[in-house]
Backbone atoms as SQL, in Angstrom:
CREATE TABLE atoms (id INTEGER PRIMARY KEY, chain TEXT, resi INTEGER, resn TEXT, atom TEXT, x REAL, y REAL, z REAL);
INSERT INTO atoms VALUES
  (1, 'A', 1, 'UNK', 'N', -10.794, -35.701, 19.459),
  (2, 'A', 1, 'UNK', 'CA', -10.968, -35.378, 18.048),
  (3, 'A', 1, 'UNK', 'C', -11.739, -34.062, 17.938),
  (4, 'A', 2, 'UNK', 'N', -11.291, -33.213, 17.047),
  (5, 'A', 2, 'UNK', 'CA', -11.940, -31.915, 16.892),
  (6, 'A', 2, 'UNK', 'C', -13.238, -32.068, 16.099),
  (7, 'A', 3, 'UNK', 'N', -14.230, -31.317, 16.492),
  (8, 'A', 3, 'UNK', 'CA', -15.525, -31.363, 15.825),
  (9, 'A', 3, 'UNK', 'C', -15.495, -30.439, 14.615),
  (10, 'A', 4, 'UNK', 'N', -15.974, -30.929, 13.476),
  (11, 'A', 4, 'UNK', 'CA', -15.973, -30.163, 12.242),
  (12, 'A', 4, 'UNK', 'C', -17.404, -29.892, 11.804),
  (13, 'A', 5, 'UNK', 'N', -17.603, -28.734, 11.183),
  (14, 'A', 5, 'UNK', 'CA', -18.902, -28.350, 10.636),
  (15, 'A', 5, 'UNK', 'C', -18.800, -28.356, 9.121),
  (16, 'A', 6, 'UNK', 'N', -19.722, -29.044, 8.456),
  (17, 'A', 6, 'UNK', 'CA', -19.763, -29.048, 6.993),
  (18, 'A', 6, 'UNK', 'C', -20.599, -27.854, 6.560),
  (19, 'A', 7, 'UNK', 'N', -20.033, -27.036, 5.659),
  (20, 'A', 7, 'UNK', 'CA', -20.723, -25.847, 5.172),
  (21, 'A', 7, 'UNK', 'C', -20.786, -25.867, 3.640),
  (22, 'A', 8, 'UNK', 'N', -21.714, -25.078, 3.112),
  (23, 'A', 8, 'UNK', 'CA', -21.871, -24.945, 1.660),
  (24, 'A', 8, 'UNK', 'C', -21.718, -23.479, 1.311),
  (25, 'A', 9, 'UNK', 'N', -20.809, -23.177, 0.368),
  (26, 'A', 9, 'UNK', 'CA', -20.618, -21.779, -0.044),
  (27, 'A', 9, 'UNK', 'C', -21.702, -21.387, -1.043),
  (28, 'A', 10, 'UNK', 'N', -21.741, -20.116, -1.382),
  (29, 'A', 10, 'UNK', 'CA', -22.764, -19.591, -2.292),
  (30, 'A', 10, 'UNK', 'C', -22.672, -20.218, -3.682),
  (31, 'A', 11, 'UNK', 'N', -21.508, -20.749, -4.037),
  (32, 'A', 11, 'UNK', 'CA', -21.334, -21.411, -5.330),
  (33, 'A', 11, 'UNK', 'C', -21.738, -22.887, -5.274),
  (34, 'A', 12, 'UNK', 'N', -22.075, -23.383, -4.068),
  (35, 'A', 12, 'UNK', 'CA', -22.512, -24.769, -3.924),
  (36, 'A', 12, 'UNK', 'C', -21.419, -25.736, -3.500),
  (37, 'A', 13, 'UNK', 'N', -20.192, -25.249, -3.298),
  (38, 'A', 13, 'UNK', 'CA', -19.099, -26.118, -2.881),
  (39, 'A', 13, 'UNK', 'C', -19.258, -26.512, -1.418),
  (40, 'A', 14, 'UNK', 'N', -18.978, -27.776, -1.119),
  (41, 'A', 14, 'UNK', 'CA', -19.030, -28.265, 0.255),
  (42, 'A', 14, 'UNK', 'C', -17.622, -28.369, 0.808),
  (43, 'A', 15, 'UNK', 'N', -17.438, -27.936, 2.052),
  (44, 'A', 15, 'UNK', 'CA', -16.161, -28.089, 2.742),
  (45, 'A', 15, 'UNK', 'C', -16.423, -28.049, 4.230),
  (46, 'A', 16, 'UNK', 'N', -15.409, -28.337, 5.016),
  (47, 'A', 16, 'UNK', 'CA', -15.598, -28.360, 6.468),
  (48, 'A', 16, 'UNK', 'C', -14.686, -27.347, 7.134),
  (49, 'A', 17, 'UNK', 'N', -15.134, -26.893, 8.290),
  (50, 'A', 17, 'UNK', 'CA', -14.356, -25.952, 9.091),
  (51, 'A', 17, 'UNK', 'C', -14.402, -26.431, 10.546),
  (52, 'A', 18, 'UNK', 'N', -13.396, -26.024, 11.314),
  (53, 'A', 18, 'UNK', 'CA', -13.346, -26.478, 12.700),
  (54, 'A', 18, 'UNK', 'C', -14.316, -25.710, 13.590),
  (55, 'A', 19, 'UNK', 'N', -14.623, -24.488, 13.250),
  (56, 'A', 19, 'UNK', 'CA', -15.570, -23.687, 14.033),
  (57, 'A', 19, 'UNK', 'C', -16.326, -22.781, 13.081),
  (58, 'A', 20, 'UNK', 'N', -17.608, -22.626, 13.322),
  (59, 'A', 20, 'UNK', 'CA', -18.400, -21.731, 12.490),
  (60, 'A', 20, 'UNK', 'C', -18.411, -20.378, 13.176),
  (61, 'A', 21, 'UNK', 'N', -17.776, -19.354, 12.602),
  (62, 'A', 21, 'UNK', 'CA', -17.628, -18.054, 13.268),
  (63, 'A', 21, 'UNK', 'C', -18.940, -17.471, 13.762),
  (64, 'A', 22, 'UNK', 'N', -18.925, -17.004, 14.985),
  (65, 'A', 22, 'UNK', 'CA', -20.051, -16.322, 15.610),
  (66, 'A', 22, 'UNK', 'C', -21.314, -17.172, 15.677),
  (67, 'A', 23, 'UNK', 'N', -21.159, -18.488, 15.775),
  (68, 'A', 23, 'UNK', 'CA', -22.310, -19.374, 15.863),
  (69, 'A', 23, 'UNK', 'C', -23.155, -19.052, 17.093),
  (70, 'A', 24, 'UNK', 'N', -22.505, -18.666, 18.186),
  (71, 'A', 24, 'UNK', 'CA', -23.228, -18.436, 19.430),
  (72, 'A', 24, 'UNK', 'C', -24.144, -17.212, 19.391),
  (73, 'A', 25, 'UNK', 'N', -24.044, -16.366, 18.399),
  (74, 'A', 25, 'UNK', 'CA', -24.920, -15.197, 18.310),
  (75, 'A', 25, 'UNK', 'C', -26.300, -15.561, 17.785),
  (76, 'A', 26, 'UNK', 'N', -26.410, -16.698, 17.120),
  (77, 'A', 26, 'UNK', 'CA', -27.706, -17.182, 16.689),
  (78, 'A', 26, 'UNK', 'C', -28.186, -16.603, 15.378),
  (79, 'A', 27, 'UNK', 'N', -29.042, -17.355, 14.742),
  (80, 'A', 27, 'UNK', 'CA', -29.570, -16.963, 13.437),
  (81, 'A', 27, 'UNK', 'C', -30.490, -15.755, 13.543),
  (82, 'A', 28, 'UNK', 'N', -31.112, -15.558, 14.695),
  (83, 'A', 28, 'UNK', 'CA', -32.033, -14.443, 14.861),
  (84, 'A', 28, 'UNK', 'C', -31.352, -13.090, 14.780),
  (85, 'A', 29, 'UNK', 'N', -30.107, -13.013, 15.197),
  (86, 'A', 29, 'UNK', 'CA', -29.415, -11.721, 15.210),
  (87, 'A', 29, 'UNK', 'C', -28.683, -11.435, 13.904),
  (88, 'A', 30, 'UNK', 'N', -27.950, -12.390, 13.396),
  (89, 'A', 30, 'UNK', 'CA', -27.132, -12.125, 12.213),
  (90, 'A', 30, 'UNK', 'C', -27.484, -12.984, 11.011),
  (91, 'A', 31, 'UNK', 'N', -28.371, -13.936, 11.161),
  (92, 'A', 31, 'UNK', 'CA', -28.687, -14.855, 10.093),
  (93, 'A', 31, 'UNK', 'C', -27.692, -15.998, 10.070),
  (94, 'A', 32, 'UNK', 'N', -27.963, -17.033, 9.308),
  (95, 'A', 32, 'UNK', 'CA', -27.120, -18.223, 9.321),
  (96, 'A', 32, 'UNK', 'C', -25.858, -18.103, 8.467),
  (97, 'A', 33, 'UNK', 'N', -25.737, -17.086, 7.637),
  (98, 'A', 33, 'UNK', 'CA', -24.615, -16.981, 6.711),
  (99, 'A', 33, 'UNK', 'C', -23.402, -16.328, 7.346),
  (100, 'A', 34, 'UNK', 'N', -22.226, -16.782, 6.903),
  (101, 'A', 34, 'UNK', 'CA', -20.963, -16.184, 7.312),
  (102, 'A', 34, 'UNK', 'C', -20.089, -16.041, 6.075),
  (103, 'A', 35, 'UNK', 'N', -19.180, -15.113, 6.090),
  (104, 'A', 35, 'UNK', 'CA', -18.249, -14.897, 4.994),
  (105, 'A', 35, 'UNK', 'C', -16.994, -15.716, 5.273),
  (106, 'A', 36, 'UNK', 'N', -16.736, -16.715, 4.424),
  (107, 'A', 36, 'UNK', 'CA', -15.598, -17.614, 4.592),
  (108, 'A', 36, 'UNK', 'C', -14.868, -17.761, 3.268),
  (109, 'A', 37, 'UNK', 'N', -13.591, -18.134, 3.330),
  (110, 'A', 37, 'UNK', 'CA', -12.832, -18.402, 2.115),
  (111, 'A', 37, 'UNK', 'C', -13.061, -19.854, 1.719),
  (112, 'A', 38, 'UNK', 'N', -13.616, -20.060, 0.538),
  (113, 'A', 38, 'UNK', 'CA', -13.896, -21.401, 0.031),
  (114, 'A', 38, 'UNK', 'C', -12.587, -22.037, -0.447),
  (115, 'A', 39, 'UNK', 'N', -12.250, -23.242, 0.027),
  (116, 'A', 39, 'UNK', 'CA', -11.005, -23.876, -0.407),
  (117, 'A', 39, 'UNK', 'C', -11.048, -24.374, -1.851),
  (118, 'A', 40, 'UNK', 'N', -12.226, -24.514, -2.428),
  (119, 'A', 40, 'UNK', 'CA', -12.321, -24.999, -3.808),
  (120, 'A', 40, 'UNK', 'C', -12.132, -23.887, -4.826),
  (121, 'A', 41, 'UNK', 'N', -12.756, -22.732, -4.595),
  (122, 'A', 41, 'UNK', 'CA', -12.622, -21.642, -5.573),
  (123, 'A', 41, 'UNK', 'C', -11.671, -20.545, -5.086),
  (124, 'A', 42, 'UNK', 'N', -11.289, -20.577, -3.799),
  (125, 'A', 42, 'UNK', 'CA', -10.316, -19.630, -3.268),
  (126, 'A', 42, 'UNK', 'C', -10.835, -18.227, -3.039),
  (127, 'A', 43, 'UNK', 'N', -12.134, -18.028, -3.109),
  (128, 'A', 43, 'UNK', 'CA', -12.709, -16.693, -2.933),
  (129, 'A', 43, 'UNK', 'C', -13.491, -16.602, -1.634),
  (130, 'A', 44, 'UNK', 'N', -13.654, -15.373, -1.155),
  (131, 'A', 44, 'UNK', 'CA', -14.526, -15.166, -0.005),
  (132, 'A', 44, 'UNK', 'C', -15.960, -15.323, -0.480),
  (133, 'A', 45, 'UNK', 'N', -16.671, -16.208, 0.176),
  (134, 'A', 45, 'UNK', 'CA', -18.052, -16.498, -0.214),
  (135, 'A', 45, 'UNK', 'C', -18.931, -16.556, 1.017),
  (136, 'A', 46, 'UNK', 'N', -20.183, -16.261, 0.835),
  (137, 'A', 46, 'UNK', 'CA', -21.160, -16.469, 1.878),
  (138, 'A', 46, 'UNK', 'C', -21.333, -17.973, 2.040),
  (139, 'A', 47, 'UNK', 'N', -21.328, -18.464, 3.273),
  (140, 'A', 47, 'UNK', 'CA', -21.451, -19.904, 3.520),
  (141, 'A', 47, 'UNK', 'C', -22.444, -20.144, 4.652),
  (142, 'A', 48, 'UNK', 'N', -23.152, -21.260, 4.543),
  (143, 'A', 48, 'UNK', 'CA', -24.113, -21.662, 5.564),
  (144, 'A', 48, 'UNK', 'C', -23.837, -23.114, 5.944),
  (145, 'A', 49, 'UNK', 'N', -24.168, -23.503, 7.168),
  (146, 'A', 49, 'UNK', 'CA', -24.000, -24.910, 7.550),
  (147, 'A', 49, 'UNK', 'C', -24.870, -25.796, 6.655),
  (148, 'A', 50, 'UNK', 'N', -24.300, -26.898, 6.191),
  (149, 'A', 50, 'UNK', 'CA', -25.034, -27.850, 5.362),
  (150, 'A', 50, 'UNK', 'C', -25.702, -28.881, 6.271),
  (151, 'A', 51, 'UNK', 'N', -26.817, -29.415, 5.838),
  (152, 'A', 51, 'UNK', 'CA', -27.519, -30.453, 6.589),
  (153, 'A', 51, 'UNK', 'C', -26.910, -31.805, 6.214),
  (154, 'A', 52, 'UNK', 'N', -26.153, -32.439, 7.122),
  (155, 'A', 52, 'UNK', 'CA', -25.494, -33.714, 6.794),
  (156, 'A', 52, 'UNK', 'C', -26.473, -34.834, 6.468),
  (157, 'A', 53, 'UNK', 'N', -27.711, -34.727, 6.921),
  (158, 'A', 53, 'UNK', 'CA', -28.676, -35.804, 6.672),
  (159, 'A', 53, 'UNK', 'C', -29.119, -35.874, 5.207),
  (160, 'A', 54, 'UNK', 'N', -28.934, -34.797, 4.450),
  (161, 'A', 54, 'UNK', 'CA', -29.335, -34.804, 3.041),
  (162, 'A', 54, 'UNK', 'C', -28.144, -35.006, 2.099),
  (163, 'A', 55, 'UNK', 'N', -26.932, -35.122, 2.653),
  (164, 'A', 55, 'UNK', 'CA', -25.738, -35.334, 1.836),
  (165, 'A', 55, 'UNK', 'C', -25.462, -36.825, 1.688),
  (166, 'A', 56, 'UNK', 'N', -24.936, -37.199, 0.536),
  (167, 'A', 56, 'UNK', 'CA', -24.535, -38.595, 0.350),
  (168, 'A', 56, 'UNK', 'C', -23.253, -38.851, 1.141),
  (169, 'A', 57, 'UNK', 'N', -22.924, -40.128, 1.326),
  (170, 'A', 57, 'UNK', 'CA', -21.697, -40.472, 2.049),
  (171, 'A', 57, 'UNK', 'C', -20.466, -39.919, 1.342),
  (172, 'A', 58, 'UNK', 'N', -20.477, -39.950, 0.011),
  (173, 'A', 58, 'UNK', 'CA', -19.359, -39.423, -0.769),
  (174, 'A', 58, 'UNK', 'C', -19.193, -37.917, -0.601),
  (175, 'A', 59, 'UNK', 'N', -20.309, -37.201, -0.649),
  (176, 'A', 59, 'UNK', 'CA', -20.254, -35.747, -0.464),
  (177, 'A', 59, 'UNK', 'C', -19.742, -35.395, 0.925),
  (178, 'A', 60, 'UNK', 'N', -20.224, -36.106, 1.931),
  (179, 'A', 60, 'UNK', 'CA', -19.817, -35.839, 3.297),
  (180, 'A', 60, 'UNK', 'C', -18.332, -36.148, 3.507),
  (181, 'A', 61, 'UNK', 'N', -17.868, -37.269, 2.969),
  (182, 'A', 61, 'UNK', 'CA', -16.456, -37.636, 3.098),
  (183, 'A', 61, 'UNK', 'C', -15.546, -36.616, 2.408),
  (184, 'A', 62, 'UNK', 'N', -15.946, -36.176, 1.224),
  (185, 'A', 62, 'UNK', 'CA', -15.146, -35.194, 0.487),
  (186, 'A', 62, 'UNK', 'C', -15.118, -33.849, 1.217),
  (187, 'A', 63, 'UNK', 'N', -16.267, -33.431, 1.753),
  (188, 'A', 63, 'UNK', 'CA', -16.331, -32.155, 2.484),
  (189, 'A', 63, 'UNK', 'C', -15.466, -32.196, 3.725),
  (190, 'A', 64, 'UNK', 'N', -15.409, -33.325, 4.404),
  (191, 'A', 64, 'UNK', 'CA', -14.604, -33.431, 5.613),
  (192, 'A', 64, 'UNK', 'C', -13.097, -33.449, 5.292),
  (193, 'A', 65, 'UNK', 'N', -12.738, -33.831, 4.074),
  (194, 'A', 65, 'UNK', 'CA', -11.316, -33.795, 3.674),
  (195, 'A', 65, 'UNK', 'C', -10.885, -32.386, 3.304),
  (196, 'A', 66, 'UNK', 'N', -11.811, -31.572, 2.781),
  (197, 'A', 66, 'UNK', 'CA', -11.485, -30.180, 2.386),
  (198, 'A', 66, 'UNK', 'C', -11.554, -29.292, 3.613),
  (199, 'A', 67, 'UNK', 'N', -10.463, -28.657, 3.905),
  (200, 'A', 67, 'UNK', 'CA', -10.379, -27.792, 5.092),
  (201, 'A', 67, 'UNK', 'C', -10.120, -26.371, 4.649);
């Protein structure tokens, strides 16, 4: 099974992606944000990994369905 990362765009939308671009470079070099296309609003937005421990089960399930 492929591992998915739940992210939050600058507008607050939650969605999941299969890989977080340039994750291996670390937050110290480029910061935690990446420019991704949000599937909810369809625009390129700054996105950061969301903390799954603070999301409700419903939010997490919905984010994992949105690709």
